[in-house]
C-alpha positions in Angstrom: 0.0 0.0 0.0 1.2 3.5 -0.7 1.7 5.9 2.1 -1.1 8.3 2.5 0.9 11.6 2.6 3.6 11.0 0.0 3.6 14.6 -1.4 3.2 17.1 1.4 5.1 20.0 0.0 2.0 21.4 -1.7 -1.7 21.4 -1.2 -3.9 21.1 1.8 -2.7 18.6 4.4 -6.3 17.8 5.2 -6.5 16.3 1.7 -3.6 14.0 2.7 -5.5 12.9 5.8 -8.6 12.3 3.7 -6.5 10.2 1.4 -5.2 8.2 4.4 -8.8 7.6 5.4 -9.6 6.2 1.9 -6.5 3.9 2.1 -7.6 2.7 5.5 -11.0 1.9 4.1 -9.2 -0.1 1.5 -7.3 -1.9 4.3 -10.6 -2.7 5.8 -11.8 -4.2 2.5 -8.6 -6.3 2.4 -9.1 -7.6 5.9 -12.7 -8.5 5.0 -11.5 -10.4 1.9 -9.0 -12.3 4.1 -11.8 -13.1 6.6 -14.0 -14.2 3.8 -11.2 -16.4 2.4 -10.5 -18.3 5.7 -9.5 -21.0 6.1 -8.3 -22.2 2.7 -8.6 -19.3 0.2 -6.5 -16.4 1.5 -4.2 -14.6 -1.0 -0.9 -14.2 0.8 -0.3 -10.9 -1.0 -3.4 -9.5 0.7 -2.1 -10.6 4.0 1.3 -9.0 3.3 -0.4 -5.7 2.4 -2.6 -5.8 5.5 0.3 -6.7 7.8 2.4 -3.8 6.4 -0.5 -1.4 6.7 -1.4 -2.3 10.2 2.2 -2.2 11.4 3.2 1.0 9.8 0.6 3.1 8.0 -2.1 2.9 10.7 0.1 4.0 13.7 1.7 6.7 11.6 -1.7 8.1 10.7 -2.8 8.1 14.3 0.3 10.1 15.2 -0.6 12.6 12.5 -4.0 13.1 13.9 -3.1 13.0 17.6 0.0 15.3 17.4 -1.2 17.4 14.5 -4.8 17.6 13.5 -6.6 17.1 16.8 -4.6 19.7 18.8 -4.8 22.3 16.0 -8.6 21.7 15.7 -9.2 21.8 19.4 -7.3 25.1 19.5 -9.5 26.7 16.8 -12.8 25.1 17.6 -15.5 27.2 19.0 -17.4 26.2 22.1 -20.5 25.5 20.0 -18.5 22.9 18.0 -18.4 20.7 21.1 -15.4 18.8 19.5 -13.1 18.1 22.5 -15.0 15.0 23.7 -15.2 13.6 20.2 -11.4 14.1 19.7 -10.6 12.5 23.0 -12.8 9.5 22.2 -11.2 9.1 18.7 -7.7 9.2 20.3 -8.7 6.5 22.7 -10.1 4.5 19.8 -6.7 4.8 18.1 -5.0 3.1 21.1 -7.6 0.3 21.0 -7.3 -0.1 17.3 -3.5 -0.3 17.5 -3.7 -2.9 20.3 -6.3 -4.9 18.2 -4.0 -4.7 15.2 -1.1 -6.1 17.3 -3.4 -9.0 18.2 -3.9 -9.8 14.5 -0.1 -9.5 13.7 0.8 -13.2 14.3 -2.1 -14.5 12.3 -1.5 -12.2 9.4 2.2 -13.1 9.5 1.3 -16.8 9.1 -1.2 -16.0 6.3 1.4 -13.7 4.5 3.7 -16.7 4.3 1.0 -18.9 2.8 0.4 -20.8 6.0 -2.8 -21.7 7.7 -3.9 -20.3 11.1 -4.7 -22.6 13.9 -8.2 -21.3 14.6 -9.6 -19.7 11.4 -13.0 -19.0 13.1 -11.4 -16.9 15.8 -9.1 -15.1 13.4 -12.1 -14.3 11.1 -14.0 -13.0 14.1 -11.1 -10.8 15.2 -10.6 -9.5 11.6 -14.3 -8.6 11.4 -14.3 -7.0 14.8 -11.3 -4.8 13.7 -12.6 -3.7 10.3 -16.2 -3.1 11.4 -15.0 -0.8 14.3 -12.5 0.9 12.1 -15.0 1.6 9.4 -17.2 3.3 12.0 -14.2 5.2 13.3 -13.4 6.5 9.8 -17.0 7.5 9.3 -16.9 9.7 12.4 -13.6 11.3 11.3 -14.9 11.9 7.8 -18.3 13.3 8.8 -17.4 15.3 11.9 -13.7 16.0 12.2 -12.5 16.8 8.6 -15.4 19.1 7.7 -14.9 21.0 11.0 -11.2 21.2 10.4 -11.8 22.5 6.8 -14.0 25.2 8.3 -11.9 26.2 11.4 -8.2 25.7 10.6 -6.4 28.8 9.3 -3.6 28.9 6.7 -0.9 28.9 9.4 -2.5 25.9 11.1 -2.5 24.1 7.7 1.2 25.0 7.3 1.9 23.6 10.8 0.0 20.5 10.1 1.9 20.0 6.8 5.2 20.3 8.8 4.0 17.8 11.4 3.0 15.2 8.8 6.3 15.7 7.0 8.3 15.3 10.2 6.4 12.2 11.1 7.2 10.7 7.7 10.9 11.4 8.1 10.9 9.8 11.5 8.8 6.9 10.2 11.1 6.3 7.3 14.1 6.2 9.5 12.5 3.9 12.1 11.2 1.6 9.4 14.6 1.4 7.7 16.2 0.7 11.1 13.7 -2.1 11.8 14.2 -3.6 8.4 18.0 -3.6 8.6 17.9 -5.1 12.1 16.3 -8.3 10.8 
């Protein structure tokens, strides 16, 4: 899967976050295809893509939102927007989603190598639990957070968000390279 914010030097960083949401919706579709294919019809390439996305793309995006978008939006939101509780809930869901993704890691690793999981019913149940919750999460971000951000954030906020996303990608690339070379 491509990274969601490959070109940040231009344009609105909210578009990059929206693109990340589309990529994450695609990840959910991949996880659903894997769940549907269990136990004997799983494309290992799908499992490789899902594994990579859950290990790297998902946590990176959560950092983008929690360190960039959410604080900037909370700073600019008006009291009538009533967004602080929503942002806090979404940040908590990020932690749950990442923990859930870690629980799927071993099974996706086995599937990515063309192997069979020991308990396909349980793995299918876990995959479905993850992608159903994550689709709902994306819906809330797309219908509440992004429209409000487009309305409230100023040009200097968008510049700052662009800087944060770019810095996260630099750190992410170094960390990922370091992890890859350590193996």
